[in-house]
C-alpha positions as a Python dict, from the first residue, in 0.01 Angstrom:
ca = {
    (1, 'M'): (0, 0, 0),
    (2, 'A'): (-24, -84, 410),
    (3, 'V'): (-30, -315, 635),
    (4, 'F'): (-290, -290, 901),
    (5, 'H'): (-314, -344, 1290),
    (6, 'V'): (-654, -438, 1464),
    (7, 'E'): (-695, -191, 1759),
    (8, 'Q'): (-1062, -305, 1857),
    (9, 'G'): (-1296, -524, 1671),
    (10, 'R'): (-1247, -828, 1389),
    (11, 'V'): (-1171, -836, 1017),
    (12, 'R'): (-1210, -1121, 804),
    (13, 'L'): (-973, -1146, 501),
    (14, 'V'): (-1218, -1282, 248),
    (15, 'R'): (-1054, -1398, -126),
    (16, 'H'): (-1339, -1381, -405),
    (17, 'L'): (-1295, -1674, -637),
    (18, 'E'): (-1380, -1705, -1019),
    (19, 'D'): (-1684, -1900, -964),
    (20, 'G'): (-1825, -1634, -734),
    (21, 'S'): (-1802, -1821, -422),
    (22, 'S'): (-1549, -1686, -164),
    (23, 'V'): (-1297, -1831, 99),
    (24, 'T'): (-1191, -1688, 453),
    (25, 'L'): (-830, -1692, 443),
    (26, 'H'): (-786, -1502, 810),
    (27, 'V'): (-977, -1365, 1071),
    (28, 'A'): (-756, -1093, 1248),
    (29, 'R'): (-845, -978, 1614),
    (30, 'A'): (-769, -696, 1847),
    (31, 'G'): (-391, -659, 1877),
    (32, 'E'): (-326, -837, 1552),
    (33, 'S'): (-212, -729, 1211),
    (34, 'F'): (-320, -820, 864),
    (35, 'A'): (-185, -759, 504),
    (36, 'E'): (196, -839, 575),
    (37, 'A'): (248, -965, 241),
    (38, 'A'): (199, -633, 119),
    (39, 'L'): (529, -535, 227),
    (40, 'W'): (620, -776, -71),
    (41, 'A'): (359, -762, -339),
    (42, 'E'): (213, -498, -590),
    (43, 'A'): (-161, -581, -504),
    (44, 'Y'): (-374, -705, -209),
    (45, 'H'): (-486, -1069, -275),
    (46, 'C'): (-790, -1069, -31),
    (47, 'D'): (-1042, -799, 98),
    (48, 'G'): (-1072, -711, 445),
    (49, 'V'): (-1433, -716, 576),
    (50, 'A'): (-1513, -591, 939),
    (51, 'E'): (-1748, -851, 1118),
    (52, 'A'): (-1776, -646, 1397),
    (53, 'P'): (-1732, -240, 1464),
    (54, 'S'): (-1401, -208, 1431),
    (55, 'E'): (-1092, 17, 1454),
    (56, 'V'): (-769, -53, 1245),
    (57, 'M'): (-465, 124, 1192),
    (58, 'V'): (-336, 189, 877),
    (59, 'I'): (48, 132, 836),
    (60, 'P'): (189, 295, 551),
    (61, 'K'): (411, 18, 370),
    (62, 'P'): (735, 294, 311),
    (63, 'D'): (696, 414, 673),
    (64, 'L'): (683, 33, 781),
    (65, 'L'): (944, -30, 596),
    (66, 'V'): (1221, 271, 725),
    (67, 'A'): (1086, 154, 1061),
    (68, 'L'): (1191, -240, 1054),
    (69, 'E'): (1533, -154, 852),
    (70, 'D'): (1600, 112, 1187),
    (71, 'N'): (1478, -102, 1461),
    (72, 'P'): (1565, -470, 1506),
    (73, 'Q'): (1354, -495, 1799),
    (74, 'A'): (1050, -385, 1549),
    (75, 'A'): (1175, -646, 1267),
    (76, 'L'): (1194, -907, 1543),
    (77, 'A'): (864, -799, 1669),
    (78, 'L'): (709, -877, 1300),
    (79, 'A'): (901, -1179, 1236),
    (80, 'R'): (723, -1333, 1570),
    (81, 'G'): (376, -1246, 1417),
    (82, 'L'): (457, -1343, 1117),
    (83, 'A'): (526, -1677, 1268),
    (84, 'A'): (222, -1648, 1454),
    (85, 'H'): (30, -1663, 1138),
    (86, 'V'): (204, -1945, 1002),
    (87, 'R'): (118, -2146, 1317),
    (88, 'D'): (-249, -2013, 1248),
    (89, 'L'): (-238, -2116, 892),
    (90, 'R'): (-102, -2451, 930),
    (91, 'S'): (-381, -2535, 1234),
    (92, 'R'): (-623, -2425, 954),
    (93, 'L'): (-506, -2626, 695),
    (94, 'E'): (-499, -2916, 917),
    (95, 'L'): (-870, -2875, 1025),
    (96, 'R'): (-973, -2845, 670),
    (97, 'N'): (-830, -3207, 589),
    (98, 'I'): (-1024, -3362, 844),
    (99, 'R'): (-1303, -3527, 674),
    (100, 'S'): (-1570, -3541, 901),
    (101, 'A'): (-1739, -3241, 993),
    (102, 'S'): (-1812, -3325, 1337),
    (103, 'E'): (-1436, -3408, 1386),
    (104, 'R'): (-1362, -3086, 1208),
    (105, 'V'): (-1569, -2916, 1459),
    (106, 'V'): (-1425, -3027, 1779),
    (107, 'A'): (-1088, -3008, 1668),
    (108, 'W'): (-1151, -2621, 1563),
    (109, 'L'): (-1327, -2590, 1949),
    (110, 'R'): (-1009, -2788, 2078),
    (111, 'L'): (-790, -2504, 1950),
    (112, 'Q'): (-1002, -2225, 2112),
    (113, 'V'): (-1090, -2402, 2450),
    (114, 'S'): (-1003, -2289, 2769),
    (115, 'G'): (-1084, -2335, 3153),
    (116, 'D'): (-1190, -2641, 3338),
    (117, 'P'): (-1412, -2769, 3204),
    (118, 'P'): (-1312, -2653, 2860),
    (119, 'M'): (-1535, -2405, 2735),
    (120, 'V'): (-1563, -2147, 2423),
    (121, 'R'): (-1710, -1826, 2436),
    (122, 'L'): (-1840, -1767, 2083),
    (123, 'D'): (-1750, -1395, 1931),
    (124, 'R'): (-1918, -1480, 1593),
    (125, 'P'): (-2196, -1676, 1461),
    (126, 'W'): (-2160, -2025, 1308),
    (127, 'T'): (-2219, -1966, 986),
    (128, 'E'): (-1892, -1717, 987),
    (129, 'I'): (-1712, -2017, 1182),
    (130, 'A'): (-1822, -2279, 935),
    (131, 'A'): (-1678, -2049, 619),
    (132, 'E'): (-1337, -2034, 855),
    (133, 'I'): (-1309, -2388, 850),
    (134, 'G'): (-1425, -2506, 510),
    (135, 'L'): (-1802, -2625, 601),
    (136, 'T'): (-2142, -2515, 475),
    (137, 'H'): (-2344, -2398, 741),
    (138, 'E'): (-2575, -2645, 698),
    (139, 'A'): (-2304, -2901, 745),
    (140, 'I'): (-2193, -2693, 1063),
    (141, 'Y'): (-2564, -2730, 1228),
    (142, 'R'): (-2587, -3095, 1134),
    (143, 'A'): (-2186, -3190, 1294),
    (144, 'L'): (-2350, -2965, 1599),
    (145, 'A'): (-2642, -3175, 1665),
    (146, 'V'): (-2477, -3481, 1655),
    (147, 'L'): (-2213, -3343, 1876),
    (148, 'E'): (-2521, -3237, 2113),
    (149, 'R'): (-2710, -3548, 2090),
    (150, 'T'): (-2421, -3771, 2148),
    (151, 'G'): (-2316, -3561, 2441),
    (152, 'R'): (-1984, -3427, 2358),
    (153, 'L'): (-2082, -3067, 2389),
    (154, 'V'): (-2350, -2850, 2533),
    (155, 'R'): (-2467, -2516, 2379),
    (156, 'E'): (-2610, -2246, 2566),
    (157, 'N'): (-2602, -1867, 2568),
    (158, 'G'): (-2286, -1816, 2321),
    (159, 'V'): (-2081, -2064, 2506),
    (160, 'V'): (-2007, -2422, 2378),
    (161, 'T'): (-1864, -2667, 2672),
    (162, 'L'): (-1689, -2974, 2563),
    (163, 'S'): (-1758, -3268, 2761),
    (164, 'A'): (-1464, -3514, 2885),
    (165, 'G'): (-1499, -3739, 2589),
    (166, 'S'): (-1448, -3471, 2349),
    (167, 'G'): (-1092, -3505, 2327),
    (168, 'T'): (-1088, -3826, 2136),
    (169, 'I'): (-1316, -3795, 1824),
    (170, 'E'): (-1277, -4101, 1665),
    (171, 'G'): (-1631, -4262, 1820),
    (172, 'A'): (-1813, -3952, 1738),
    (173, 'A'): (-1677, -3977, 1379),
    (174, 'R'): (-1823, -4312, 1326),
    (175, 'K'): (-2163, -4196, 1440),
    (176, 'D'): (-2166, -3902, 1206),
    (177, 'R'): (-2094, -4114, 899),
}
């Protein structure tokens, strides 16, 4: 057993379900760790799939446990990382509870945006984002079409720009239904 740290690239954690479908649990990017639950588990509960050319450091469980016992700063750093994972998971749960696909897409984009005007540079295809936020690829493309048609966002060359009115999602949700 081990914990992993993404040095470069992107690794998607996927759980395969009994019905043959799968669900994305997390996407680890450069500078992030994953499989920390392995420190207290007998088996991994999901698979890691490199979504891009990736370099991943393997940290064996016994080595990490000794380092954490001997180094309080390392233990605090792990705790900070786990707290960030909890925040991310709570955000993803909140997103998945949004019923309207358009509202869910806007909420996801709002979590990713930076700059003025607010923009998101996509690092993966919409189909992967759809899986991450619990939508089918058909639903996400329909939602994007509605959001573009209503002027709430513009997509161009892998960049999504949100309009000023995208902060309130109620109007678009009504149009989406």
